[in-house]
SEBA-342619 format. One record per residue (C-alpha): residue number from 1; residue in one letter; x, y, z. Coordinates in steps of 0.001 Angstrom, whole numbers, plus 500000, padded with zeros to 6 digits. Layout:
N
[NUM,'a',[X,Y,Z]]
...
END
This chain:
122
[1,'p',[666826,788842,756602]]
[2,'d',[668841,786197,754635]]
[3,'m',[671364,783685,755488]]
[4,'y',[674867,784979,753581]]
[5,'p',[677775,784529,755468]]
[6,'g',[678856,787598,757326]]
[7,'n',[675197,788883,757933]]
[8,'c',[674967,788123,761493]]
[9,'w',[674975,789806,764796]]
[10,'a',[678735,789418,765663]]
[11,'f',[680769,790541,769133]]
[12,'r',[683783,790338,770201]]
[13,'g',[685153,786628,771887]]
[14,'s',[683047,783813,772617]]
[15,'q',[681139,785161,775790]]
[16,'g',[678153,787580,774964]]
[17,'y',[674070,788350,775685]]
[18,'l',[670954,789305,773717]]
[19,'v',[668008,790636,775414]]
[20,'v',[665091,790394,773357]]
[21,'r',[661686,792264,774097]]
[22,'l',[658628,790570,772437]]
[23,'s',[655444,791841,771162]]
[24,'m',[653625,790409,774112]]
[25,'k',[653823,788263,777390]]
[26,'i',[654294,784425,776440]]
[27,'y',[654576,781196,778133]]
[28,'p',[658128,780145,776107]]
[29,'t',[658158,776510,774918]]
[30,'a',[661329,776217,772667]]
[31,'f',[663883,778397,771355]]
[32,'t',[665702,778221,767736]]
[33,'v',[669124,778840,767185]]
[34,'e',[670136,779491,763322]]
[35,'h',[673785,779777,762070]]
[36,'i',[674825,779184,758378]]
[37,'p',[676128,775622,757338]]
[38,'k',[679474,774756,757072]]
[39,'t',[678959,774220,753291]]
[40,'l',[678504,778169,752894]]
[41,'s',[681265,778889,755065]]
[42,'p',[684091,780491,753085]]
[43,'t',[686289,779218,755072]]
[44,'g',[684681,775291,755395]]
[45,'n',[684039,775870,759148]]
[46,'i',[681824,777652,761705]]
[47,'t',[683920,778250,764532]]
[48,'s',[682474,781226,765043]]
[49,'a',[678706,779858,766211]]
[50,'p',[677792,779463,769576]]
[51,'r',[678642,776755,771249]]
[52,'s',[676938,776658,774804]]
[53,'f',[674107,778909,775834]]
[54,'s',[671201,779594,778266]]
[55,'v',[667936,781500,777893]]
[56,'y',[666431,783517,780679]]
[57,'g',[663030,785002,780807]]
[58,'l',[662867,788433,782426]]
[59,'d',[660272,790421,784313]]
[60,'d',[661758,793681,782790]]
[61,'e',[664739,794795,781078]]
[62,'y',[666546,796229,784538]]
[63,'q',[666441,792717,786040]]
[64,'e',[669722,791498,786665]]
[65,'e',[669149,787837,787038]]
[66,'g',[666458,786032,785326]]
[67,'k',[664466,782559,785432]]
[68,'l',[666439,780340,783890]]
[69,'l',[664796,778475,781302]]
[70,'g',[667180,776128,779809]]
[71,'q',[670789,775392,779374]]
[72,'y',[671891,774151,775948]]
[73,'v',[674447,773194,773243]]
[74,'y',[674550,774474,769600]]
[75,'d',[675644,771143,767730]]
[76,'q',[678211,772695,764997]]
[77,'g',[677679,769114,763162]]
[78,'g',[674234,769332,763047]]
[79,'e',[671600,771095,761117]]
[80,'p',[671979,774738,760747]]
[81,'l',[668300,775464,762395]]
[82,'q',[668469,773974,765966]]
[83,'m',[665432,774095,768389]]
[84,'f',[665780,773510,772146]]
[85,'p',[662695,773043,774260]]
[86,'v',[662043,774637,777566]]
[87,'m',[663961,772373,780368]]
[88,'e',[662795,774751,783325]]
[89,'n',[659206,775145,783289]]
[90,'s',[658220,778183,784915]]
[91,'e',[654319,779449,785920]]
[92,'n',[655643,782837,784491]]
[93,'a',[654719,784424,781178]]
[94,'f',[657674,786461,779844]]
[95,'q',[657954,789609,777494]]
[96,'i',[661703,789845,777626]]
[97,'v',[664117,787197,777011]]
[98,'e',[667599,786850,777450]]
[99,'l',[670245,784612,775445]]
[100,'r',[673274,784363,777245]]
[101,'i',[676210,782698,774884]]
[102,'f',[679012,781141,777175]]
[103,'s',[681307,779811,774554]]
[104,'n',[681662,779259,770629]]
[105,'w',[683263,776787,768630]]
[106,'g',[686708,778276,768651]]
[107,'h',[686881,781028,767007]]
[108,'a',[689564,783494,768924]]
[109,'e',[688212,786683,767640]]
[110,'y',[684288,786814,767440]]
[111,'t',[681165,784929,767640]]
[112,'c',[678177,785309,765201]]
[113,'l',[674234,784696,765636]]
[114,'y',[672357,784340,762498]]
[115,'r',[669122,784183,763955]]
[116,'f',[667433,783907,767506]]
[117,'r',[663805,782690,768081]]
[118,'v',[661473,782137,770776]]
[119,'h',[658293,780243,770609]]
[120,'g',[655469,779956,773082]]
[121,'k',[651882,780540,773841]]
[122,'p',[650115,783746,774300]]
END
């Protein structure tokens, strides 16, 4: 609900995934990832921010390999809220979206995700 340092979904290490069920099927157009800015960080850095990640559309929650919608890099030196357009267009609408994080900006113990949003058309 807020962007205070530590109020994030944290997972151990630099790789993890998150599966989100949307309220309805949509044709995804973009994704937003948000992390706190360096100025709000108690250490002055945001090495726990996600770095490289991919987003997939899934037909159901049991599907192991979804449709790749794009591969991206969150810029730790950019704005805290960053939007990424869908890179791989799909004819399918999806109600389930998977975010796979492959690396962070150097934090050895954990990665923090503050907000992940899916934008699209019904």
